N, C-alpha and C positions, 0 to 999 in steps of 0.2 A: 272656088269647088270644092266637091268632097275630095279629103285625101282619109280614108279610112288604113291604118297601119294594121298587119297580121301580128298577132299576140304570141309569145311560144311557152306552152306547158311542158315541163319535162319532169320524168321523175329514174328513178333508179333504184337498184336492188343489187346487193352483194354477197353472194356467197363464197364461203371459206373453202378452201380447196379440200381440206380434214372433211367438211359433213358431207360433201360432194364424194368423196372417198368412200367414208361410212356408209351413204345411203345405196352406193352402186353395187354394195354387198348384196343388194336386194332391189331388183329391177323394180319393183311396184313401189318401194319404199323411194326410190331416188326419185320417181314421176311422180309420188304425190309429196316430195319436200318441193322440186321444183317449181308444180303446180300451185302449192301453194304461196310461196315467195311470190312469183311470179303475178297470181290471182290479185293477191293480196297487194302489189305494189298499182293495180290499176283501179282498184276500188280505194286505195286511200289516191290518188291523182280525182278520180270520179268527185269522191266527199270534198276534197280541194275545190276542186272546180266547180260547184256549189255553190260554196262560201260566195267564189269570184264572180258569177253570176247572179249573186246577189246584192253585189259590191256596183263600183265604178273605173274600177279599175287603177285606182290607186297603190295597191298594193298593204295600206295599211291595216293591221291587224290591230291597234289600240294605238293611244296613247300615253304619256308621261304625262303624270299628275302633280308630279313631284321632282326634283332633283334627287335622282339616289345616290350622290355624294362619290365616297369611291366604294359604297358596298357592295351589295349584292342582291340587295332588298329594293325589288322596282314595285309603284304602283301606278295603276293603270285605269284610264277610264276608255270611253269610247269607242267599245269593240265594232268595227270593221268602218273605223273612220266618220261613223255616225254619231254625232251629240247624245251622250246619256253618262248619268253616274255608275251605271248600274251594267252588272258581269262585265268588267273592260276584260278579262283575262280568259272571255268565250273562245276566242277563235287561236290559242295560244295552248301547246301540249309538252308534256314533259320532250326534253330531246331534240325539241326545234330549235333549229338556228337562227337568229332575229339578229337587227340590226337596230342600232339609231337612227334615224333619220331628223335631217333640221327640215322645220317644216315649211313646207310649197318648193322642195328641192329635191335630187336625188342624192343629196352628199351624204355618206356616211359618216358619224360624227370618229374624225378619227381613224379612219379606217377601221375600227375593231366590229369583229365578228363577234357574239356573245352565246350561249346556247342555253336554255332552261332547265333548270334542276327543278325545281316541283312548281307545281300551283299551291297558294296557300292561302287562297281565298279568293273570292269572285272579282275581287279587283288590285288582286296582288301575286307576283310569285319571285321565285329567286334563281337568280342566273348564276353559273356555273364559276363564272370569274369576278372579279368585281366590275364596275362599270368603269368607265372613262371619266373623266376631270370633265368631257367635253357637252356629256349628258346632262342637258336640262329639260328642265318643263315641260310639257305638250310637243315633245319632239317626239317623231311617227315611227313607232315599232313595227316594222316590215319583215317579211320572211329572207335571211339571206344566205350567201354561200361563201366560199373560197375554195370549191374545189375547182375551179380554172384556173389556180395559183391566185389569184388577184380578189380582195374582197368586191362584192358586188350584192346587190339586192334588189327585191321586185317593185320599188318604190317606181308608180307608172309606169311599168310596164305589164300589168295585168290586163286580161283581156276585158271591154268595156261593158258592165254588166245593167242591170234595169235602175239601177238610179241614178246613171249618164244617160238612159234612154229620155224618161223620166223625168226631165228636170230643166230647171229654168236660169243654171249658172251657178247657183248655189255647190255643187259640186262638182260639174265641168264648165269652166269657165269658158274655152276653149271647144268645140267640137268636131273631132274630125277635120281640122283647118277653118271649122268656120266660127266667128266668135259670137257668143250667144247676147252679148249684153248690146244697147242700146235698143235704137228704132228700126234697123235697115234687115234685122233677121226674126221679124215675131213669130215665124215658122217654126226656130229653134226653139224657143220656150214654150215648154209645155206647163198647162194649168197646177201652179202649185200652191198648196197651203201648210205650211211648217208650223203653223202657231194653232192645233186643233183643239186639244185639252178635251172633256166629255166628249165621246164619240159619238153622233146623231145620225138617222136618217136623214135629217133635214139637211146635214153638210154633205152629205153625198150626193144627193139629189144637186143642191146646188153646185157642186163642180162636174157631177155629170154635165149639165144644162152648159156651164162655163166652159168647156170641153168642146161639147157640142156646136155652139156658138162660132169657138175662137178657131178650131181647126177639121170640122167637120167632123167631130170623131164620134165612132162608132162600138167604145166599149165594150171588148170580148170579152174581158175576164179582167177579176183581180185579187193580184197577188202580194200576200202578205204576210207576218208572222203568226204560229198559233196565240201569242198574248192579243194582238191586236183581232185576232177571229173570234175569240173568247168575246171581246166585249160586244161584236156584232150579235152572237149568240143569246147574249144577256140583253138584248134590244127585242129579242123575238121570244123572249120565255113568258111574256104576257099572254100574246096569241098564238101559244100554242095547245093544240088539242091532242088528246088523246081518245082513242079506240077502246071498247069495253076490255077487249081481248087485253089490250095492253095496262089498260089504268087499273084493271082489277089483279088479271091472274100473274100477271108479269108484269108488274112496276117497272120505269124507266124511266128517268128525269134527264138522261140524255138527248142526244140526236144522231141523228146516222150518218153527221159528220165525225162524231169521236171515232167511229172505225177508219178514219182518214181514205177512207172509198173515193176513187179518185172516179170514178164512174156519178158515181151519187151526191158532188157536192152540195153545201152550202148554196143558196143564190140570193140576189136582190136584184127585181126587176128581170130576172131570167138571166142574167150576169151571174158567172158563175165563181166561187173564192178559191183559191188557190192556196192554201197554206206552206209556207217554205220554212224549214226548220234553221236556216241561214240569214232570214229576211232582217232586216233591222227593225228593231224594239219601237211599238208604238208609230208604225207606218205603213200605209197602203196606198198600193198603186193599181191604176186603171191604165189597161192596155187595149191599143186598137191591131189587133195580130194583122191586119191586112198593111201594117207597115212598119213590120219586123223581116230583118233581115240579118241571118248568120253565112260572114265570111268565114270559108272554110279552104285550107291548102292543106292539111294532112287531119284527115279525120279522126286517127288514133291508133298507133301503129308501134311495133319494137323496131329499134334500130339495129338492119339488119343487113345492110349495103355490103359489107365485105362477106353477107352467106352464112352468117350467125350470130343467134341470140345474145350467147353469152359472150362475153369480151371479158379480157385478161385485164387486168386492173392495174393501175402503174404502182410498182417496188414494193407487190404481195403477190403473195400466192395466195391470190383469190382471185373473183371471175364477177364481173359484174353483168347487167344488162339495163336497156336504158327505153323507157317509153315516152311517147310525145304526143301532141297535140298540138294546132298549128291555127288558128282561129281569131276571130271580133266576130262584135254584134252590133249591127248599126239600123238605127230608124232615120228617113229620109223624110221625115215629119212628127217631128216631136211636138209639136202644137193639138197631135190626133189622141197626147195619153194626158194621165193627170198623177200629180201623189200629194198625198196624203200625210201629216207627218206632224209630231209631238200630240201624238193622241196618248190621252193617260189609259195608260193597261199597267197589268201586276206584272212587274218584269222577274221571270225565273232568276236566282241568284247561285244554282246548281251548276258544275262545271262536266261538262260529257265528254269522258273519257277516249 
């Protein structure tokens, strides 16, 4: 039977006593400082949650491509744990704490927590401390912390996002307590083609028909990244028509979706495309929204069981506030969804700070 674990997201912000005292001399200044920090934490957590929702719950930010030895230089690829040689540092940021986790486990190499010092390229970064000898190629780079008194990572602890929903066992072999492999549970396997190559409407039609036959799917939305959406835009260029006003008086070579309008998306057969900034490169997912469920235990709140949002930090003259979201995502019918991967796209190599 299904067993859907609730996953826990937490964030915290710390204010020094000095900043609080200085700001209190002007009440407006204190309120602005407090709101800026608290709202910033909520926005940061929302941004991280967006990455998580585009993934599959592994907690993987990247994979190491080489043994860093005892140095501080790390080479990475596969952003988000999805195969790809470009932009491996996509989800890494300076000052982020991380651990190297043994592949397929939750074991932190030598129990060591590192911190990103700087992003040096789309496939490399520097850490503040030298790597342990236990770290090897293909280790998983995961968010980590030792704030609780011991080393802990996010490996296999994040909510399970879209890539776990539209999957055939490639990313998640056991989905909420049920094995996707074998012939016993065909309902658990989505229509998946991970070696598409050049994108075409023919490929899309074929997989839509397959999902309809296998799972009675009624795909209601496509979710993809900007790189893959651009490939679809290219397919429509030859059929685009321009009005007299736009072509003669105000030439516009783009499409309405260039404005990222949620109300006027590009469509295929009436099915809208939704482009997500954190979605896997070269990947497109088709979802039947009838079979999507979000389980929520805590919608999003500040920890205030003792009547205060600001709490004294341990062993410091500081105060901290903590925010939490407890949730997970599920589909009771994975074969009502589809996924296309390995689509040939032009992948961006810039780093988003």
